[in-house]
Each structure stands twice: as C-alpha cells, then as structure tokens.
C-alpha positions in Angstrom: 9.2 15.7 -17.9 8.6 16.3 -21.7 6.4 13.9 -23.5 7.2 12.7 -27.0 3.6 11.9 -27.8 1.8 14.1 -30.3 -0.6 16.7 -29.0 -4.3 15.9 -29.6 -7.5 17.7 -28.6 -9.9 16.1 -26.2 -12.2 15.3 -29.2 -9.5 13.5 -31.0 -8.6 11.5 -27.9 -12.1 10.2 -27.7 -11.3 8.2 -30.9 -8.0 6.7 -29.8 -8.7 3.0 -29.7 -6.6 -0.1 -30.2 -6.8 -1.0 -33.9 -6.8 -4.7 -33.0 -9.5 -5.0 -30.3 -11.0 -1.5 -30.2 -10.1 -1.0 -26.5 -9.5 2.6 -25.4 -5.8 3.6 -25.3 -4.2 6.1 -22.9 -1.5 7.1 -25.3 -0.7 6.3 -28.9 2.9 5.3 -28.2 1.8 2.6 -25.7 0.7 -0.9 -26.6 -2.7 -2.4 -25.7 -2.9 -4.2 -22.4 -5.9 -6.2 -23.6 -4.7 -7.8 -26.8 -1.0 -7.1 -26.7 -1.0 -4.9 -29.9 2.1 -2.8 -30.3 2.2 0.6 -32.1 4.7 -0.3 -34.9 4.1 2.1 -37.8 0.9 3.3 -36.1 1.0 6.8 -37.4 1.8 5.6 -41.0 -1.1 3.1 -40.9 -3.6 5.8 -39.7 -2.6 8.6 -42.1 -5.4 7.6 -44.5 -7.8 7.7 -41.5 -6.9 11.3 -40.6 -10.6 12.2 -40.1 -11.8 9.4 -37.9 -15.4 8.3 -38.1 -17.5 8.9 -35.0 -17.9 5.7 -33.2 -20.5 4.9 -30.6 -19.2 3.5 -27.3 -19.2 -0.2 -27.2 -22.1 -1.7 -25.3 -19.8 -4.4 -23.8 -16.9 -2.4 -22.4 -14.1 -4.5 -20.9 -11.7 -1.8 -19.8 -8.0 -1.7 -20.6 -5.0 -3.0 -18.8 -1.9 -0.9 -19.2 1.6 -1.1 -18.1 3.7 1.8 -16.8 6.9 2.7 -14.9 7.0 4.6 -11.7 9.9 7.1 -11.1 10.9 8.5 -7.8 13.6 10.9 -6.8 15.9 9.5 -4.1 17.5 11.4 -1.3 20.8 11.6 -3.2 19.0 13.2 -6.2 19.1 10.2 -8.5 15.9 9.0 -10.2 14.9 5.4 -9.5 12.5 3.6 -11.8 10.1 1.0 -10.3 9.7 -1.9 -10.4 13.4 -2.4 -10.1 14.9 -4.7 -12.8 18.4 -6.1 -13.0 19.6 -6.1 -16.5 17.3 -5.5 -19.5 13.6 -4.7 -18.9 11.5 -7.1 -21.0 8.3 -5.8 -22.6 6.6 -9.2 -22.3 7.5 -9.9 -18.7 4.6 -8.7 -16.4 6.9 -8.5 -13.4 9.0 -5.8 -15.1 6.1 -3.3 -15.0 3.5 -1.6 -12.8 0.0 -2.3 -14.0 -3.1 -0.1 -14.2 -6.7 -0.6 -15.4 -8.8 2.1 -17.0 -12.4 2.4 -18.3 -15.0 5.0 -19.3 -18.3 5.8 -17.7 -21.0 8.2 -18.7 -21.6 11.0 -16.2 -24.3 13.5 -17.0 -24.2 12.5 -20.7 -20.4 12.9 -21.0 -17.9 10.1 -21.1 -15.4 10.3 -18.2 -12.2 8.2 -17.8 -11.6 6.3 -14.6 -8.6 4.2 -13.6 -7.1 2.0 -10.9 -3.3 2.1 -10.5 -1.1 -0.5 -8.8 -3.0 -3.6 -10.0 -1.3 -6.7 -8.5 0.8 -8.5 -11.0 -0.7 -11.8 -10.0 -4.2 -10.6 -11.0 -3.1 -9.7 -14.6 -3.8 -13.2 -16.2 -7.2 -13.4 -14.5 -8.2 -9.9 -15.7 -7.2 -10.7 -19.3 -9.1 -13.9 -19.1 -12.2 -12.1 -17.7 -12.0 -9.6 -20.6 -11.7 -12.3 -23.2 -14.7 -14.1 -21.8 -16.8 -11.0 -21.9 -17.3 -10.6 -18.1 -19.1 -7.4 -17.3 -16.9 -4.4 -16.6 -18.3 -4.0 -13.1 -17.3 -7.5 -12.1 -13.7 -6.9 -13.4 -13.5 -3.7 -11.4 -14.8 -5.5 -8.3 -12.2 -8.3 -8.8 -9.4 -5.8 -9.1 -10.4 -3.9 -6.0 -10.7 -7.2 -4.1 -7.3 -8.4 -5.3 -5.7 -5.1 -4.2 -7.3 -5.4 -0.7 -5.6 -8.8 -0.1 -2.1 -7.2 0.3 
C-alpha cells in the first residue's frame, strides 16, 4: 500500500511534533491524539521553519494517543476496514477508530519509539485526562496495560 506522506530522514522525524502541545506525532498527515490538533495547512505553516531547531526531549513526557484503521483481507478477496462503521466515519467519534499509544524512551543514549496498539476505547477519556493532569508516563502505560488485561 503506497503512502501519500512525504519521505523524511530519521533525523527529520525526530523533530516531528504537534505544533499545539509538542507531543510526538507518528505521521504529519495524522492529527494529534493528545490535544486534537488537525494538520490543516501544516506544510504551508512550516515552510518558514524548514530547518527545525534542535529540541531537547521534554522532561515530562506524556506519550501520544493516536487513532488508526485496521484493514484485513477477507476470504472472498475484499478488504474490510475495522472498526466497522455503518454510514460515514466520524473523525471525532472515538468508537469509529482503533486506538494506539506511543512514547519514546532512551536506550543506550538513543531515543527509541515504543507503542501499544488496541487501546480500549473506554480508556481513551481517562488517558487524555491523565495526560492533561501531568501523570507520569509510566503510570499511564501501566493504566493502559491494566485496561487491556480486563477484556
């Protein structure tokens, strides 16, 4: 499947952050799961910032919630997109998306991305609240893992 996102080097991707809340973004064409920022005119806004300043990692990381769709090929050859939605998929309806959570940790002096997929939809409001309250990243991750275990 071809991606419409621009190609960036690993060094450039280290600087991809939400312009609103500074949370790391997985892709430029996705919105931010933390503050709800959407990428309208993102490339136009950032043309004057073509050479991004080097930023140090925030001391209070809160991770980033992100929404995504899951595609599966069915036995008859058709592609099904999950979660299934009847009618129009609404961007602001959390039940119309699969949810993930990502963060960065430093391993041997190098920042590595980590993520948890299939975050339960019912946990999304609590995770956003924890992020807004400045709850430590480790506690948010533990909450997500615990909420996934309750299935």
